[in-house]
N, C-alpha and C positions, 0 to 999 in steps of 0.2 A: 583473488578469490580462491576459496578451497572447495573441493568437491568430496562429499561423503556418500558412499553407496551402501544403502541398507539392503543387502542382498536377500535376507530371509523375508523381508517385508515388501520386496518389489518396488522400493522407492529410491530414486536418486535425489539427494539433497545437496544443493549448491549454495554455500553460505557466501553472501556478497558483502554484508557488513556486520561486524560485531566489535567486541572490545579490542580485538587485535588490530583493527584499522580505524579506530577512532569513534566507534558507535557502541559503547557499552550498554546504553539504555534501550536501544532499538536494534534487535538482531534480525536482519532481513535475509531470507533464503528463497530459492526457487525449488519447488517440489515437483517431481514427475512420478506419478503412480502409473505403473505398467498397466496396459489394457487388460481388463478382466481380473485385476488383482485387488485384494483387500489388504490395507495396511492399518495396523493397530498403532496409535500414537497417544501421547499424553502432552498436555500443556505444561506439565511440571509446575514450577512455582511462578509461572508467567501467565499474563494474558497473551493469547495468541489470535492474531487477526489474519484471516485467509481471503484471497481473491482468486477466482478461477480465470486463468488466461485462455485455456482451450480444453476441449473434451467435455464429457458429461459423466455424472456418477452420483454417488450418495454419500452423505455424511451421517454417521449413526452415532447418537449420543443418548445414553440412558435408555436404550431400547427403541428410541424413536428415530425414524429415517427421514432424512431431509434431502430433497433433490438438489443437485448442483449442476449448473451449466455455465457456459461462458458469461462473463460479466456479472457474476453473483459473488457476494461476500459472505463470510461467516465469522463468528466471534466465539472463542472458547475462553473459559475462566480458569484461574489456577487450580491445579489438581484434577481437572477433568480428563478422563480417558475417553478417547473416541476412535472411530475407524473412518478411513476414506476408502471408498470402493470406486474404481474406474470401470466404466462400462466397456463391453467388448468392442474391438474395432479401432480404438485409439486411446493413447495415454491421457491421463488427467493431469494437466499442468497448472500449478498454483503459485502465487506469491505468498509467503508466510512472513509475518513480522511478529516477533515475540517481544513483549514489554517486560523487561527484567525487574522493574519496580512497579508492579501494578497498583492501580488505585481502585478500591472497591466501588462497585457501581450500585446505584440506587434504583429501585423500581424494576419492572419486568424487562426481559431481554428479547430482542428480535434476533433469533439465532442466525437465520440466513436472510439476506437482503438482496434484491435484484436492482442493478443499476437503472434499468429502463423504467422502474417504478418511482424513481426519486426525482424531486423537483430541481430544475436548474436554477442556480443562483449566480449573481454577478460578482466579479472580482476585478482586479486592476486591468487596465489596457484592454478593455472589451473581452476579457477572458471570463469564462463561466466554470462552474463546478457543480458536481452532484455528490452529496454526502451519502456514504454507504453505511458507516458506523460511527457513532459518537455517543456521548452520555444520554442523549434522547432515545437511542436504540438499546440502551443498557450497557454500553461500554464506557467505563469510567476513566480509562487510562488514556485513550488516544482518539483522534478523529481520522477516519479513513475516507478518502474522497477520490473521485476521478475528475481531473481538470481538463478543460479544452482550451488550447492555446492557438489563436489564429495566426496566420502568417505575419511575420515581423518580429520585432524585438521590443520587450517592455523596458521601461526605465530601470536602472539599477535600484535595488531595494533589499530589504532584509526582513526576516521574521524573528519573533522572540522565542519561537518554539524550535525544538529538535525534530528534524524530518528525514525520512528516507523516501525516495522516489524511484519508480520503475516506469520507463517509457514504454507505452503500449503501442502507439502509432506515430508515424511522422519522423522527420529528421530535423536537426537543428544544431545549435551550439550553446554550451554552458559557458558563460562569461563570469569569471571570478578574478578580479584584479587584472593582472597581465596574462592570466591563463584563459585560453579559448579552446575548449575541448568539444570535438564533434560528438553528437549523441544521436541514437536512433533506436528502433524497436529492440528491447532487451537491455538497454543501457540502465545502469543502477547509479543512483546519486545520493550522497549524504550531505545535508545542509545543517551545520551546527547553528545554534542560536546566534543571531545578529551577524551572520556572515553575509556581506553585501554581494549580490549576484544578480544575474539576469539570464533567463532562458529565451533564446531566440529560435523561432520556428522558420526554417529555410524552405519548407515545403509549400506547396500551393494549397494545401488543405490543412485543416486544423490538426495540431499535434495533440494526442491524448496521453495524459500521464496519470499514474496511480500514486497517490501520496498518503503517507501515514505519519502523523506528528503528535508529539507530546510536549506540554500538557494539551489536552483537548481544547478546541476552540473553533474559530472560523478561518477557513482557508483565505478569506478576503482580508484578514488582518496583516497588512504589510506596511512597512515604513521606508521612506526614502532615506538615503545616507545621512541627511541632516536631522532625522528624527521625526519628520513630518508624517502623519498618517496618510497613507496613500489613498485610501477609500474612507473619507470622513463618515463617521457613524457606523 
């Protein structure tokens, strides 16, 4: 991982995945805006998807102010200039994922979504997820979701999409072939399309993960190694 410190903007940016380590289409970074600081940013030529890990603040776009709090997501479109402001008392920490080949969205956009307001949906092995951003919210490029993984290990499987993951809560193991890597809060994972893997939760409580994948679709779309759809329909 590399760390870049934007001193004049009061932002520390830690890039976890980009083209240098195998993820050219999804650039994942951790942003920390210093308490009481306002940072001017731009999405550049990318779609940018944000998720608040901790702290409170404001996202300002085109003169409109949008409150940010833990477990809220935001989506920016190519060319948009915006500011992030952290409230006094604590920094504002976020996960940023930039989509380097954005897909234009149709219809209106929900700029800021809150996880607690989203409906839980079922996935494989008694897991569930809540979608924070996808084409239905005006994000054409990716699906952003938070998944809940109960204790235990799911069967090996793969997805057809390209995905980056940030572990929010819980401890476990990422199994890929003969590799068995421990993971915990703050762990970052890149899963390339059709990579057979399994996430095991070794905690006593559900593990929470933040995922962003392209092309957009359902987090429940998974396949066993023989190509069988894990969740029919």
